[in-house]
C-alpha positions as CSV (number, residue, x, y, z in Angstrom):
1,M,-3.3,-24.7,-4.5
2,N,-1.8,-28.2,-4.6
3,E,1.4,-29.1,-6.5
4,L,-0.5,-30.7,-9.4
5,F,-2.5,-27.6,-10.0
6,I,0.6,-25.4,-10.0
7,V,2.4,-27.7,-12.5
8,S,-0.7,-27.8,-14.7
9,L,-1.0,-24.0,-14.5
10,L,2.6,-23.4,-15.7
11,S,2.5,-26.1,-18.4
12,K,-1.0,-25.5,-19.8
13,G,-1.8,-21.9,-18.9
14,G,0.0,-20.4,-21.8
15,F,2.1,-17.2,-22.1
16,F,-0.1,-15.0,-20.0
17,V,0.5,-17.0,-16.8
18,Y,4.0,-15.6,-16.5
19,P,3.1,-11.9,-16.4
20,I,0.3,-12.7,-14.0
21,L,2.9,-14.5,-11.8
22,L,5.1,-11.5,-12.0
23,C,2.2,-9.3,-10.9
24,S,1.6,-11.5,-7.9
25,V,5.3,-11.3,-6.8
26,V,5.4,-7.5,-7.2
27,A,2.0,-7.1,-5.4
28,L,3.2,-9.3,-2.5
29,A,6.4,-7.3,-2.2
30,I,4.6,-4.0,-2.2
31,F,2.0,-5.2,0.4
32,L,4.6,-6.5,2.8
33,K,6.6,-3.3,2.5
34,K,3.6,-1.1,3.1
35,F,2.3,-3.3,5.9
36,F,5.7,-2.9,7.6
37,L,5.9,0.9,7.1
38,I,2.4,1.7,8.4
39,Q,2.7,-0.1,11.7
40,E,1.6,2.4,14.4
41,K,4.8,1.9,16.4
42,K,6.7,3.3,13.4
43,V,4.3,6.2,12.6
44,L,3.2,7.2,16.2
45,P,5.6,5.4,18.6
46,E,4.2,5.5,22.1
47,F,7.6,6.0,23.8
48,F,8.2,9.1,21.6
49,L,4.8,10.6,22.4
50,N,5.4,10.0,26.1
51,K,8.9,11.6,26.0
52,L,7.6,14.5,23.9
53,Q,4.8,15.1,26.4
54,S,7.2,15.1,29.3
55,Y,9.4,17.7,27.7
56,L,6.5,20.0,26.8
57,S,5.1,19.6,30.3
58,A,8.4,20.9,31.6
59,C,8.4,23.7,29.0
60,E,11.6,22.3,27.5
61,V,10.8,23.1,23.8
62,S,14.5,22.9,22.8
63,N,14.8,19.3,24.2
64,A,11.5,18.5,22.5
65,I,12.9,19.7,19.1
66,A,16.1,17.7,19.6
67,L,13.9,14.6,20.4
68,C,12.0,15.1,17.1
69,K,15.2,15.4,15.1
70,S,16.5,12.1,16.6
71,N,13.3,10.2,15.7
72,K,12.4,8.9,12.2
73,S,8.7,8.4,12.7
74,S,6.1,10.3,10.6
75,F,4.7,12.1,13.6
76,A,8.2,13.2,14.7
77,K,8.6,15.0,11.5
78,I,5.2,16.7,11.9
79,A,6.0,17.6,15.5
80,L,9.4,19.0,14.4
81,A,7.7,21.3,11.9
82,I,5.3,22.5,14.6
83,L,7.9,23.0,17.3
84,S,10.4,24.7,14.9
85,N,7.8,27.3,14.1
86,H,6.4,27.7,17.7
87,N,6.9,31.5,17.6
88,L,4.4,31.9,14.7
89,S,0.7,32.4,15.2
90,K,-1.6,29.4,15.8
91,V,-3.1,29.8,12.4
92,E,0.3,29.8,10.8
93,I,1.4,26.8,12.9
94,E,-1.7,24.9,11.8
95,K,-0.8,25.6,8.2
96,V,2.7,24.3,8.7
97,A,1.3,21.2,10.4
98,E,-1.2,20.6,7.6
99,D,1.5,20.9,4.9
100,E,3.9,18.5,6.7
101,G,1.1,16.1,7.5
102,S,0.1,16.0,3.9
103,R,3.7,15.3,2.9
104,Q,3.9,12.4,5.4
105,I,0.6,10.9,4.3
106,F,1.8,11.1,0.7
107,I,5.0,9.2,1.6
108,L,2.9,6.5,3.4
109,S,0.6,6.3,0.4
110,Q,3.3,5.8,-2.2
111,S,2.9,2.6,-4.2
112,N,-0.7,2.1,-3.0
113,E,-2.2,2.9,-6.4
114,L,0.3,0.6,-8.0
115,L,-1.1,-2.2,-5.8
116,G,-4.6,-1.4,-7.0
117,S,-3.4,-1.3,-10.6
118,L,-1.8,-4.7,-10.3
119,S,-5.2,-6.1,-9.2
120,N,-6.7,-4.8,-12.4
121,I,-3.8,-5.8,-14.6
122,S,-4.0,-9.4,-13.3
123,T,-7.7,-9.6,-14.2
124,L,-7.0,-8.2,-17.6
125,L,-4.1,-10.5,-18.3
126,G,-6.4,-13.4,-17.3
127,L,-9.0,-12.1,-19.8
128,L,-6.3,-11.9,-22.5
129,G,-5.3,-15.5,-21.7
130,T,-9.0,-16.5,-22.0
131,I,-9.2,-14.8,-25.4
132,S,-5.9,-16.3,-26.5
133,G,-7.1,-19.8,-25.5
134,M,-10.5,-19.3,-27.4
135,I,-8.6,-18.2,-30.5
136,T,-6.6,-21.4,-30.4
137,V,-9.9,-23.4,-30.0
138,F,-11.5,-21.7,-33.0
139,Q,-8.3,-22.2,-35.1
140,V,-8.5,-25.9,-34.4
141,I,-12.2,-26.0,-35.3
142,S,-11.6,-24.0,-38.6
143,T,-8.8,-26.4,-39.7
144,Q,-10.5,-29.7,-38.9
145,T,-13.5,-31.1,-40.7
146,V,-14.2,-33.5,-37.8
147,V,-13.0,-31.9,-34.6
148,D,-11.0,-34.2,-32.4
149,P,-11.8,-33.2,-28.7
150,P,-8.2,-33.7,-27.4
151,S,-7.0,-31.2,-30.0
152,L,-9.2,-28.6,-28.3
153,A,-7.9,-29.3,-24.9
154,G,-4.9,-27.0,-25.2
155,G,-6.9,-23.9,-26.0
156,I,-9.6,-24.7,-23.4
157,S,-6.9,-25.3,-20.7
158,E,-5.2,-22.0,-21.6
159,A,-8.5,-20.1,-21.3
160,L,-9.5,-21.7,-18.0
161,Y,-6.2,-21.6,-16.3
162,T,-5.3,-18.0,-17.1
163,T,-8.7,-16.8,-16.1
164,A,-8.5,-18.7,-12.8
165,F,-4.9,-17.6,-12.1
166,G,-5.7,-14.0,-12.9
167,L,-8.6,-14.0,-10.4
168,I,-6.5,-15.8,-7.8
169,V,-3.9,-13.0,-8.0
170,A,-6.4,-10.1,-8.5
171,I,-8.8,-10.8,-5.6
172,P,-6.2,-10.9,-2.7
173,T,-4.3,-8.0,-4.3
174,F,-7.4,-5.9,-4.3
175,I,-8.2,-6.8,-0.7
176,G,-4.6,-5.9,0.3
177,Y,-5.0,-2.5,-1.6
178,K,-8.2,-1.7,0.3
179,F,-6.6,-2.8,3.6
180,I,-3.6,-0.5,3.1
181,N,-5.8,2.4,2.0
182,N,-7.9,2.1,5.1
183,K,-4.9,1.8,7.4
184,V,-3.4,5.0,5.9
185,L,-6.7,6.8,6.4
186,E,-6.8,5.7,10.0
187,I,-3.2,6.9,10.5
188,S,-4.0,10.2,8.8
189,N,-6.8,10.8,11.4
190,K,-4.5,9.9,14.3
191,L,-1.8,12.2,13.0
192,Q,-4.3,15.0,12.7
193,T,-5.5,14.4,16.3
194,E,-2.0,14.3,17.8
195,S,-1.0,17.4,15.8
196,D,-4.0,19.3,17.1
197,K,-3.1,18.2,20.7
198,L,0.5,19.4,20.2
199,I,-0.5,22.7,18.8
200,N,-2.9,23.3,21.7
201,Q,-0.4,22.3,24.3
202,L,2.3,24.5,22.6
203,G,0.0,27.5,22.9
204,K,-0.1,27.1,26.7
205,I,3.6,27.0,27.3
206,S,6.6,29.3,26.7
207,E,10.3,28.6,26.5
208,P,11.8,29.1,30.0
209,K,14.1,32.1,30.3
């Protein structure tokens, strides 16, 4: 978008341009926040997995628990739940892991639906702007015996600009929403895989006397 288009958009787009603009700002903020939070190095940090593996290989469950408590990643919280209940049966540990895993995925998924909603809202606001502009056009037509084309320009501009701006915001927002959803699903699968590995490994070791 060039500067002339932006100026025209704000000056001729009518009232509905501003809530659409607000939607774009909120959507961008949510996307950037979620993109930052779902980085694999924050959810499944490699250094943590390697350190955890080394402790468990040495049967140092207490040290592994301490490591999990000191790490803030999503998998660390799942691993902590698993290790803290290592004396339970495998079925019970799997249930604990599933519950904690669901909680971590819920945390990672927060605000995702709001991002999808902002895409729809932007489209609807653009439609409202279109309707508002057309109402203006018909009001001009109804009050003038001979319609002066320039007098219709305001309503037509409002209709076209708000429709365009609504779509300009809605399309990337929807793409961002789908991207985040797919990343969370991918992370969910990886967390499940690592949890299963941890449970299986835990079943083969015992705390040293």
